[in-house]
C-alpha positions, 0 to 999 in steps of 0.5 A: 551506497556503492553504485547507488551514490548519484542515483535520484530515487523517486520510487519510494512507493514501491519500496524505501530504504530502512533509516540508520536508526532502524537499523542500528535498533534491528542489529542486537538482534542478529548477534548477542539477542539472537534467542527465539522470543518462545523460549524460556530462557534466558536468550529467549526472554530477551528476544521477547522483550524487544517482542512485546516493546515493538508491539507497544510501539505499534500499538501507541502509534494506531491507538489501540491494545497491545495484545491487538497486534499481530505480526506478519511477514508483511501486508500481502500476508496481513490481507490475507487474513485479514480478509479470508480470517473474517469469512472463515470464522464466520463460515465455521463458527456462531457467527455462521448466516444462512447464505454466502457471506457477501464482501464489498471491496473496490477495483483499484484494490492492491493486487493481493486483495483483488486476488483473495476475492477472488479465491474465496469467490472462485472456491464458494467461500463468499460473494464479492462486489467490486465496487466502481470509483469516479474519475478521481479514483475516490469510492462514494459513500452512496454506492457503497451503501446501495450494494450493503447487503443483509449477508454483507460480512467485511467491506474492504477498502484501501486507504489511500493508493498504492498508484495515483495515491487518492485518499479514501474516505475511511472515516467516513466509511466507518460512520457509516458502518457503524451505525448499519450495524445498531440495526443488522443482525449481522454485523459488517466488519471494515477492513482498511489496507494501509500500507500507503497511509501509514506515512502520511495519514492519521491512523488512530483505529478509534477514529477510522473506526476501522476492525482490521487494518493491514501495514508493511514496515518497509513502506515507512522505512523499515526492513522486508519481510515484515508486517503487521495486522490490526484486529479490534478485539471481538473481531472474527478472525481464524488463522489461516496457517498451521504449525504453531500457537504464536501471534494468540493463536493467529499467525503460526510460525518462528518471530522474525525478530530483528523484523519486528523490532525493526518495524517498531522503531520505524514507526516511532520514527514518522512524523508530519512536518516531514510529510510537509516537506514532501507535500512541497516538493511534490506540488512544485514537481506537478506544477512543473510537469504539467507547465513545461510538457504540452499536453502532460495530465494528473492522474487521480485527485488533486486535492484527496491525495497522498503528499508523495504521490503523483500519476503523469500521463504523456499521450505520445510516449509509452511509460515503459519507455520514458521509465527506461530513460529515466533509468539511463539518467540514473533516476528511478521511477515507475509505470503505470502499466504493469509488463506481463511477459512481453506484453504491456497490461493496462493499470487496472487502477487507471482502467478503473478511472475510465482511460483507455489502455492506450492512454494507461499505457503513457502513464508513470508513477512518481513517490517522493520521500523523506531523502529526496532534495529539491535539486533531485527534483530539479534535475528530473524537471529538467531530464523529464521534458526531453525524455518525452519530446524524444520519446513522442518524436520517435513514436509518431502514433503514441506507443515508441518501442522500448527495444528500437531504443537506441542503447546510449538513450538519453538526453 
């Protein structure tokens, strides 16, 4: 682990370390089993066995058929393929409708979903409704039903939010869409970005009643640069890149066989007991933070929340400065604000919850994982109150300038 050995990592929603067992499963495909799975000779067929095994492992996890799993480079590509693929297919096939296809998504989706939808609007391929959420970050079923139109063809709602951990009522949405489809001429297809949910929630596709589901291996202790998209049989999807008939002619390009094998192995190692242990640590952390730090706030839902997620606001202390001060103390968290050039932009997720920009700028996200230890949480709880107190003293206005923090700022 080198320099990171004594550091505390509390940013598991950003990425996770590759599990040693996953790494071992991948190794042969960077050595003796290096063949191209598309090749007919024995080198290729050996690699093909690894590909087929991984596809079966993923299919078993989701309770679907292996041929309904499409391997990609990650969730960004999976989300693009799901959303653009459905719209392009409907625009250019027997599924074509009389008016412009209508897509519904939420205001708190990951940017790879929001930007994909905006692209479809700008290029004239679709109309898009960006559904508001309530103050806890939840999509309300009644609000969703009200915006469904005759030309609605796709609903894309994330399973769990990457910033605030809010878990959406995906099963209820699936039931609503299934019910509406019984009396509709144009079927509505249902997509969910399940990137943050894989480790913690039921992802059986028949229970969720989704038609498309996106995932990324590096969020569940697999390698970066590989993901998958579940596509229910019969769902109209057009490939969005050319160059070969790989992946049932839906995703062109040479297979990242080592990464795919790693994804398959990682998904078999997910278990609910780990999630329960993480939740206990998270609950302890939240309780202590709110008790130890005056005027602190937990953003998002308490009840409908991922087991590993906490998002706090500390009025009077700027989130970026909190993050940097903690980093100097060898503790890694992330900020609720995205840094663009030298200007802090408020989180679109927190803005959708009703937080003012100055409130959003005081937030940090803390996410735990299977390697998080109780003593690490204790250390975090020891350091964080001191950091927030010092920043509040420096700031006065709640907008501490991170450039003016002393080089040895810490506790």
